C-alpha positions as a Python dict, from the first residue, in 0.01 Angstrom:
ca = {
    (1, 'M'): (0, 0, 0),
    (2, 'K'): (-129, -133, 315),
    (3, 'T'): (-387, 89, 482),
    (4, 'P'): (-540, 78, 824),
    (5, 'S'): (-908, -24, 869),
    (6, 'S'): (-1132, -47, 1178),
    (7, 'T'): (-1171, -424, 1099),
    (8, 'T'): (-816, -507, 1071),
    (9, 'A'): (-717, -305, 1401),
    (10, 'L'): (-976, -476, 1611),
    (11, 'S'): (-960, -822, 1456),
    (12, 'N'): (-660, -902, 1687),
    (13, 'N'): (-558, -820, 2062),
    (14, 'K'): (-249, -637, 1978),
    (15, 'K'): (-215, -286, 2070),
    (16, 'L'): (-117, -23, 1761),
    (17, 'I'): (203, 164, 1785),
    (18, 'A'): (290, 426, 1512),
    (19, 'V'): (646, 488, 1409),
    (20, 'F'): (724, 812, 1260),
    (21, 'G'): (1064, 797, 1039),
    (22, 'A'): (1019, 450, 979),
    (23, 'T'): (1235, 440, 681),
    (24, 'G'): (1518, 586, 842),
    (25, 'Q'): (1818, 443, 1031),
    (26, 'Q'): (1651, 503, 1397),
    (27, 'G'): (1267, 423, 1307),
    (28, 'G'): (1378, 151, 1079),
    (29, 'G'): (1539, -3, 1386),
    (30, 'V'): (1271, 39, 1597),
    (31, 'V'): (1002, -94, 1357),
    (32, 'R'): (1247, -405, 1333),
    (33, 'A'): (1267, -446, 1683),
    (34, 'L'): (906, -414, 1771),
    (35, 'Q'): (822, -670, 1522),
    (36, 'A'): (1087, -891, 1653),
    (37, 'S'): (968, -910, 1994),
    (38, 'S'): (669, -723, 2107),
    (39, 'P'): (323, -726, 2155),
    (40, 'F'): (230, -428, 1929),
    (41, 'K'): (109, -404, 1604),
    (42, 'V'): (339, -192, 1403),
    (43, 'R'): (209, 127, 1168),
    (44, 'A'): (504, 284, 973),
    (45, 'L'): (436, 645, 889),
    (46, 'T'): (647, 744, 583),
    (47, 'R'): (635, 1007, 319),
    (48, 'N'): (598, 754, 45),
    (49, 'P'): (421, 426, 136),
    (50, 'G'): (472, 308, -192),
    (51, 'K'): (828, 245, -195),
    (52, 'H'): (798, 48, 154),
    (53, 'P'): (484, -172, 128),
    (54, 'D'): (605, -444, 339),
    (55, 'L'): (812, -229, 609),
    (56, 'A'): (552, -303, 890),
    (57, 'D'): (197, -451, 967),
    (58, 'E'): (42, -120, 818),
    (59, 'V'): (218, 136, 608),
    (60, 'V'): (80, 488, 546),
    (61, 'E'): (158, 821, 439),
    (62, 'A'): (247, 1080, 665),
    (63, 'D'): (453, 1428, 633),
    (64, 'L'): (516, 1628, 924),
    (65, 'N'): (589, 1917, 688),
    (66, 'R'): (247, 1893, 531),
    (67, 'P'): (-17, 1871, 800),
}
């Protein structure tokens, strides 16, 4: 599982964008589009990051039903 770190986030000039629902149809499309042609570093937020470790630049656990 990739995890964010302050040194990683600051080590390049790309701004960070987080995508909720990155494993679904819409969120996955957003992640792919951002990775293909944008100046952003992509952080995928998912309930189970272990199932999708290479989905984005960073993959972290997040569940809107469990704050």
